[in-house]
C-alpha positions in Angstrom: -24.8 15.2 -11.9 -25.7 13.9 -15.4 -27.1 17.3 -16.3 -23.9 19.1 -15.1 -21.8 16.8 -17.2 -23.9 17.3 -20.3 -23.7 21.1 -19.9 -19.9 21.0 -19.4 -19.3 18.7 -22.4 -21.5 20.8 -24.6 -19.3 23.8 -23.5 -16.2 22.0 -24.5 -17.9 20.9 -27.7 -18.4 24.5 -28.7 -14.8 25.4 -28.4 -12.5 25.4 -31.5 -9.5 23.1 -31.1 -6.6 23.8 -33.5 -7.7 22.8 -37.0 -10.9 21.1 -36.0 -14.1 22.2 -34.4 -16.0 19.7 -32.4 -19.8 19.9 -33.0 -22.4 19.9 -30.2 -23.5 16.4 -29.3 -27.2 15.8 -29.0 -26.6 13.3 -26.2 -23.0 13.2 -25.0 -23.7 10.6 -22.4 -24.6 7.9 -25.0 -21.0 7.1 -25.7 -19.2 8.7 -22.7 -15.9 7.0 -23.0 -15.6 7.8 -26.7 -16.5 11.4 -26.0 -13.8 11.7 -23.3 -11.2 10.1 -25.5 -11.9 12.6 -28.3 -11.7 15.5 -25.8 -8.3 14.2 -24.5 -7.0 13.9 -28.1 -8.2 17.5 -28.9 -6.6 18.9 -25.7 -3.3 17.2 -26.4 -3.3 18.6 -30.0 -4.2 22.1 -28.7 -1.4 22.0 -26.1 1.1 20.9 -28.7 0.1 23.7 -31.1 0.0 26.3 -28.3 3.6 25.4 -27.4 4.6 25.6 -31.0 3.0 29.0 -31.4 4.7 30.3 -28.2 8.1 29.1 -29.5 7.5 30.9 -32.9 6.5 34.1 -31.2 9.5 34.1 -28.9 11.8 33.5 -31.8 10.3 36.3 -34.0 13.1 38.8 -34.6 10.9 41.6 -36.2 7.4 41.6 -34.7 4.6 42.8 -37.1 1.4 44.6 -36.2 -0.7 42.5 -38.6 -0.6 39.6 -36.1 -1.9 41.5 -33.1 -5.6 41.0 -33.9 -5.1 37.2 -34.5 -3.1 36.8 -31.3 -5.8 38.7 -29.5 -8.5 36.3 -30.8 -6.3 33.3 -29.9 -5.8 34.7 -26.4 -9.5 35.2 -25.9 -10.2 31.6 -26.8 -7.3 30.4 -24.6 -8.7 32.4 -21.6 -12.2 30.8 -22.3 -10.5 27.4 -22.4 -8.7 28.1 -19.1 -11.9 29.0 -17.4 -13.7 25.9 -18.7 -10.6 23.8 -17.6 -11.0 25.1 -14.0 -14.7 24.2 -14.1 -13.9 20.8 -15.4 -11.2 20.3 -12.7 -13.8 21.1 -10.0 -16.4 18.9 -11.7 -14.0 15.9 -11.8 -13.6 16.2 -8.0 -17.3 16.5 -7.6 -17.8 13.4 -9.8 -15.4 11.4 -7.7 -17.2 12.5 -4.6 -20.5 11.5 -6.1 -19.1 8.1 -7.0 -17.9 7.6 -3.4 -21.3 8.6 -2.0 -23.0 6.1 -4.4 -21.0 3.3 -2.7 -22.7 4.1 0.6 -26.3 3.1 1.3 -28.8 6.0 1.6 -29.3 7.5 5.0 -26.4 5.6 6.5 -23.6 6.7 8.8 -21.2 6.3 5.9 -23.1 8.7 3.7 -23.4 11.2 6.5 -19.7 11.1 7.2 -18.8 11.4 3.5 -20.9 14.5 3.4 -19.2 15.8 6.5 -15.7 15.2 5.1 -16.6 16.2 1.5 -14.2 19.1 1.3 -11.3 17.1 2.7 -12.0 14.1 0.3 -12.0 16.5 -2.6 -8.8 18.1 -1.5 -7.2 14.6 -1.4 -8.6 13.8 -4.8 -7.3 17.1 -6.2 -3.8 16.4 -4.9 -3.7 13.1 -6.7 -5.2 14.5 -9.9 -2.6 17.3 -9.9 0.3 14.8 -9.6 1.5 14.4 -13.2 3.5 11.3 -12.3 0.3 9.4 -11.5 -0.9 7.0 -14.1 -4.5 7.6 -15.0 -5.6 4.1 -14.3 -4.2 4.4 -10.8 -5.9 7.6 -9.8 -8.9 6.2 -8.1 -6.9 3.6 -6.2 -4.4 6.1 -4.9 -7.2 8.4 -3.8 -8.9 5.6 -1.9 -5.6 4.5 -0.4 -5.0 8.0 0.9 -8.5 8.4 2.3 -8.2 5.0 4.0 -4.9 6.0 5.5 -6.3 9.4 6.8 -9.3 7.5 8.3 -7.1 5.1 10.1 -4.5 7.5 11.5 -5.4 9.1 14.9 -4.3 12.5 13.6 -5.7 11.8 10.1 -7.9 14.4 8.4 -10.6 11.8 7.9 -10.5 10.2 11.3 -14.0 9.5 12.6 -13.5 11.2 16.0 -13.5 14.5 14.2 -17.0 13.8 12.9 -18.2 12.7 16.4 -16.7 15.9 18.0 -18.5 18.0 15.5 -21.8 16.3 16.3 -21.3 16.9 20.0 -20.5 20.5 19.4 -23.6 21.0 17.4 -25.7 19.7 20.3 -24.9 22.8 22.4 -27.5 25.5 22.4 -26.6 28.9 21.0 -25.4 31.1 22.4 -23.3 28.7 24.5 -21.7 29.8 27.7 -18.9 27.4 28.7 -19.1 28.6 32.3 -22.8 27.8 32.6 -24.1 24.5 33.8 -27.9 23.8 34.0 -29.8 22.7 37.1 -30.2 19.3 35.4 -26.4 18.9 35.3 -26.1 19.5 39.0 -29.0 17.2 39.8 -27.2 14.5 37.6 -24.0 15.0 39.5 -25.7 14.8 42.9 -27.5 11.6 42.0 -24.2 10.1 40.8 -22.8 10.8 44.2 -25.6 9.4 46.4 -27.5 6.8 44.3 -25.6 3.7 43.4 -28.3 2.4 41.1 -28.3 5.7 39.2 -24.6 5.7 39.0 -24.5 2.2 37.7 -27.1 3.0 35.1 -25.2 6.0 34.0 -22.0 4.0 33.7 -23.8 1.4 31.6 -25.1 4.1 29.4 -21.7 5.6 28.9 -20.3 2.1 28.1 -23.0 1.5 25.5 -22.3 4.9 24.0 -18.6 4.2 23.8 -19.3 0.7 22.3 -21.6 2.3 19.7 -19.0 4.9 18.8 -16.4 2.1 18.4 -18.8 0.2 16.0 -19.3 3.4 14.0 -15.6 3.9 13.7 -15.3 0.4 12.3 -18.1 1.1 9.9 -16.2 4.1 8.5 -12.9 2.2 8.2 -14.6 -0.7 6.6 -16.3 1.6 4.0 -12.9 2.5 2.6 -11.7 -1.2 2.7 -14.8 -2.1 0.7 -14.3 0.9 -1.7 -10.8 -0.3 -2.5 -12.0 -3.8 -3.3 -14.6 -2.2 -5.7 -12.0 0.0 -7.4 -12.7 -0.5 -11.2 -9.3 -0.3 -12.7 -7.1 -1.5 -9.9 -9.1 -3.4 -7.2 -7.3 -3.9 -4.0 -8.3 -6.6 -1.5 -7.1 -5.9 2.0 -6.9 -8.1 5.1 -9.2 -6.5 7.6 -10.3 -8.6 10.6 -14.1 -8.6 11.2 -15.7 -8.3 14.6 -16.4 -12.1 14.6 -12.6 -12.8 14.5 -11.4 -11.2 17.8 -8.4 -13.5 17.9 -7.0 -12.2 14.6 -4.5 -9.5 15.2 -2.4 -8.7 12.2 1.4 -8.5 12.9 3.6 -5.6 12.0 5.0 -5.8 8.5 8.8 -5.3 7.9 9.7 -2.4 5.6 10.7 -4.7 2.7 9.1 -7.8 1.4 10.5 -10.0 -1.4 9.0 -12.5 -3.8 10.7 -14.9 -6.3 8.9 -15.8 -9.5 9.2 -17.2 -13.0 6.8 -18.0 -15.8 5.7 -21.1 -14.1 4.7 -19.4 -10.8 1.1 -19.6 -9.8 -1.1 -16.7 -10.7 0.5 -13.8 -12.5 3.7 -12.0 -11.5 5.4 -9.3 -13.5 6.9 -5.8 -13.3 3.4 -4.3 -12.6 1.2 -6.7 -10.6 1.2 -9.8 -8.5 -2.1 -11.5 -9.0 -3.6 -14.6 -7.5 -4.8 -17.6 -9.5 -8.4 -16.8 -8.5 -8.1 -13.2 -9.6 -7.2 -14.2 -13.2 -9.8 -17.0 -13.3 -13.4 -17.1 -14.4 -14.2 -16.4 -10.7 -12.2 -13.2 -10.6 -14.9 -11.2 -8.9 -14.6 -13.6 -6.0 -11.0 -12.5 -5.5 -12.2 -9.2 -4.2 -13.5 -10.9 -1.1 -11.2 -10.7 1.9 -10.0 -14.1 3.2 -11.1 -12.9 6.7 -14.6 -12.3 5.5 -15.2 -15.7 3.9 -16.7 -18.7 5.7 -14.2 -20.0 8.3 -14.0 -23.4 6.7 -13.3 -22.0 3.2 -10.6 -19.6 4.6 -8.9 -22.3 6.6 -8.8 -24.7 3.7 -7.5 -22.0 1.3 -4.8 -21.1 3.8 -3.8 -24.7 4.3 -3.8 -25.5 0.6 -1.7 -22.4 -0.2 0.9 -23.0 2.4 1.1 -26.7 1.5 1.3 -25.9 -2.2 -1.9 -27.9 -2.7 -4.0 -25.0 -4.0 -6.2 -25.7 -7.0 -5.6 -23.5 -10.0 -8.7 -21.3 -9.6 -9.5 -21.4 -5.9 -6.3 -19.8 -4.5 -6.5 -16.1 -3.8 -3.3 -15.9 -1.9 0.3 -15.0 -3.0 3.4 -15.5 -0.9 6.1 -13.0 0.1 8.9 -13.1 2.6 10.7 -10.6 4.7 13.9 -12.6 4.3 16.0 -11.8 1.2 18.1 -14.9 2.1 15.1 -17.2 1.8 13.9 -15.6 -1.5 17.4 -15.7 -3.1 17.7 -19.4 -2.3 14.1 -19.9 -3.7 15.2 -18.2 -6.9 18.3 -20.4 -7.2 16.2 -23.5 -6.6 13.7 -22.4 -9.3 16.6 -21.9 -11.7 18.1 -25.4 -11.0 14.8 -27.2 -10.9 13.7 -25.9 -14.3 17.2 -26.0 -15.7 16.6 -22.5 -17.0 18.8 -19.4 -17.4 19.1 -17.1 -14.3 17.7 -14.3 -16.5 14.4 -16.1 -16.5 13.9 -16.0 -12.7 13.1 -12.8 -10.9 12.9 -11.3 -7.5 10.5 -8.5 -6.7 11.0 -6.1 -3.7 8.3 -3.9 -2.4 8.5 -1.0 0.1 5.6 -1.9 2.4 5.4 1.7 3.7 3.9 2.7 0.4 1.0 0.2 0.7 -2.2 0.5 2.7 -2.5 -1.2 6.1 -3.7 -4.7 5.6 -2.2 -5.2 2.1 0.0 -7.9 3.6 -0.7 -10.3 6.5 1.8 -12.5 8.4 1.1 -16.2 7.8 1.2 -16.8 11.6 -1.5 -14.2 12.2 -3.8 -16.0 9.9 -2.9 -19.4 11.2 -3.7 -18.3 14.7 -7.0 -16.9 13.6 -8.1 -20.3 12.1 -6.2 -22.9 14.2 -9.4 -23.6 16.2 -11.8 -23.6 13.3 -14.1 -26.6 13.7 -13.7 -27.4 10.0 -10.0 -28.3 10.5 -9.3 -32.0 10.3 -6.4 -33.5 12.3 -4.0 -33.3 9.3 -4.6 -29.6 8.9 -4.5 -28.9 12.6 -1.1 -30.6 12.9 0.2 -28.5 10.0 -1.0 -25.3 11.6 0.6 -26.2 14.9 3.9 -27.1 13.1 4.0 -23.7 11.3 3.3 -21.9 14.5 5.6 -23.7 16.9 8.8 -24.6 15.0 10.9 -21.4 14.6 13.5 -23.2 12.5 11.3 -23.1 9.5 9.9 -19.6 10.1 11.0 -17.7 7.0 9.0 -14.6 7.6 6.2 -15.4 5.2 3.6 -12.8 4.4 0.5 -13.1 2.1 -1.3 -10.8 -0.2 -4.6 -11.5 -1.8 -6.3 -10.7 -5.1 -4.4 -8.3 -7.4 -1.6 -6.3 -5.9 -0.5 -3.3 -8.0 3.1 -2.7 -7.1 4.5 -0.6 -10.0 6.0 2.6 -8.6 6.4 1.0 -5.2 8.7 -1.9 -6.2 11.8 -3.0 -8.1 12.1 -6.3 -10.1 15.5 -7.8 -10.8 16.6 -11.1 -12.4 18.8 -13.6 -10.6 21.3 -13.1 -13.5 21.5 -9.4 -12.7 22.2 -10.1 -9.0 24.9 -12.6 -9.9 26.6 -10.3 -12.4 26.5 -7.4 -9.9 28.4 -9.5 -7.4 26.0 -11.5 -5.2 28.2 -14.6 -5.4 31.2 -12.4 -4.6 29.5 -11.2 -1.5 28.2 -14.7 -0.5 30.3 -17.4 -2.1 28.2 -20.1 -0.4 25.2 -19.2 -2.6 27.1 -20.3 -5.6 27.5 -23.9 -4.3 26.0 -25.9 -7.2 25.5 -29.0 -5.0 23.0 -27.0 -2.9 21.1 -25.6 -5.9 18.1 -27.9 -5.5 17.7 -27.2 -1.8 15.5 -24.5 -0.3 14.3 -24.4 3.3 17.0 -26.8 4.6 19.7 -24.9 2.7 18.5 -21.6 4.3 18.5 -23.2 7.7 22.1 -24.4 7.2 23.3 -21.0 6.0 21.6 -19.3 9.0 23.5 -21.6 11.3 26.8 -21.1 9.5 26.4 -17.3 9.6 25.2 -17.1 13.2 28.6 -16.3 14.7 30.0 -12.8 14.6 32.0 -12.2 11.4 34.3 -9.4 10.6 33.2 -7.4 7.5 35.8 -6.7 4.8 35.8 -3.6 2.7 35.1 -5.8 -0.3 32.0 -7.1 1.4 30.7 -3.5 1.7 31.8 -2.8 -1.9 29.9 -5.7 -3.3 26.8 -5.1 -1.1 26.6 -1.5 -2.3 27.3 -2.5 -5.9 24.5 -5.1 -6.0 22.1 -2.6 -4.3 22.8 0.2 -6.8 22.8 -1.9 -9.9 19.8 -4.1 -9.1 17.3 -2.3 -7.0 16.3 0.8 -8.9 14.2 3.3 -7.0 15.4 2.1 -3.6 18.0 3.6 -1.3 21.2 1.7 -2.3 22.9 1.9 1.0 19.7 0.8 2.9 19.4 -2.2 0.6 23.2 -2.8 1.2 22.4 -3.1 4.9 19.7 -5.7 4.1 22.3 -7.7 2.2 25.0 -7.3 4.8 22.7 -8.4 7.7 22.0 -11.7 6.1 25.1 -12.7 8.1 25.8 -11.9 11.8 28.6 -9.3 11.8 30.6 -7.5 14.4 29.4 -4.0 15.0 31.5 -0.9 15.8 29.0 0.3 18.3 26.7 -1.6 20.6 23.2 -1.7 19.3 20.6 -0.8 21.9 18.0 -3.6 22.2 15.1 -2.1 24.1 12.4 -4.6 25.2 9.8 -3.2 22.9 12.2 -3.3 19.9 13.2 -6.9 20.7 9.6 -8.0 20.8 8.6 -6.2 17.6 11.6 -7.4 15.6 11.1 -10.9 16.8 7.6 -10.8 15.3 9.3 -10.5 11.9 10.6 -14.0 12.1 14.0 -14.9 10.6 17.1 -13.7 12.5 18.4 -11.8 9.5 15.3 -9.7 9.3 15.6 -9.1 13.1 19.2 -7.9 12.6 18.3 -5.4 10.0 15.2 -4.1 11.9 17.1 -3.8 15.2 20.0 -1.8 13.6 17.6 0.5 11.7 15.5 1.2 14.8 18.7 1.9 16.8 19.8 4.3 14.1 16.5 6.1 14.2 16.5 6.3 18.0 20.1 7.7 18.0 18.9 10.3 15.5 16.4 11.5 18.1 13.4 10.3 16.2 14.6 11.5 12.8 15.0 8.6 10.4 18.5 9.6 9.2 19.6 6.0 9.4 21.2 5.2 6.1 19.2 7.5 3.9 21.7 10.3 4.0 24.7 8.1 3.4 26.6 8.8 0.2 29.7 6.6 0.5 30.7 3.1 1.4 32.7 4.5 4.3 29.6 5.3 6.2 28.6 1.6 6.3 32.1 1.0 7.7 31.0 3.1 10.7 28.4 0.4 11.5 30.4 -2.7 11.0 33.9 -3.7 12.1 35.9 -3.8 9.0 39.2 -5.4 8.1 
């Protein structure tokens, strides 16, 4: 690989870029980053000059023959550059593939599967590299996220079953006759029919084989989880339950999660990342270790300390989110009142969880259940775990992320001031109650109770909901967010929403009643669209929301 890179860079070095000619380097790998940066600058300059030349040529009114020879020479160099560019593009994908293989131990299943799926991994890498909207520092993370998704999905192009099937096919002797069965096969079938001990041994062998295949599937998935945590520019730490935590089953994540933050919030939160305290501390490497892979006592204590707000500055690798916009708005209001600061200094971040890999977020209850029986828990911690699990009144749909979460391009950040100016307090006047500004969970509980009866929706309600959504949540479907806002309160619906048993169970897992309302309506809309998620995404006017809610 090093020799190929040296050869390719030397080829680039021999090309003449605009007004400068890069000399051949004796050892281009000595200062690789500097070399690459110089090549990027040269390519940018060449592209700009080429565009300028093209513009001049197109604008020439009276072409002259004296320029033909020079244009021919320029074209020849451009063709040579195009050929080298193709080689460099292929080499970049090869380099990424080589990097991934280097993450697997030699002669392991992971390495064999990477070799088997090499073409597909390169195709995924090529698609990401060709996307001009992708930030360079995010390329590797996005490639790994897509590979992870394809390995997880039953119909994914990197699903391990495809590898196992190819192995089984390769075991057939050539030429293979599908209508032919050997004498050994018939003997095996006869023994299964008449010998109980042989049949039992055969069943045990099949079970061991299936168990081994399951373990190998886990190895493949875990490889991509580990690769994401090692991503150089944008490490991603996922929740992935290990085999020794069979009780840990991660709950489904609602489509939208919200987080309120200000300059005094723990860790780091801004328009690009949400990073835990541990990830920005001297122990930042430790933040790449999944909570579920740490010693049970350490994990239980971190979870307890975080949820109780006792976490030490450098030992907390968790960050909180909520599926309830009501809960997060009240949190933002309380932050503003507690600090006596301007609403412009308090922010709310919304993320579309569909754009994140599975395991990016974990329900607090899923983690509490996983560690509720840990022997390291003392009575105080155990009582708190039981309280969080059993009292639904204070279930605010909390979800956790860990390490550094790179949300830019998959999120929107808005200040409390922007929400108020756009009409939040016009939609929900109760939120403007100054006497309740210092309350949080209790205030949310009171609002849920007050808003639990069916209310008639006014056209002004819809107007303000859409206005807030359009002005504040850039990059998100305005009318979908308007539905999130409107379902903070129980409202009369024009049509009866079908509540199938499965839908009721899944939406209940999301926690707060307002999240269940939104989820139930959305799933009903999808179902009525015969599986096509037309829901609100095709809506263009406020009137279409009026087709959902009874309006006055």
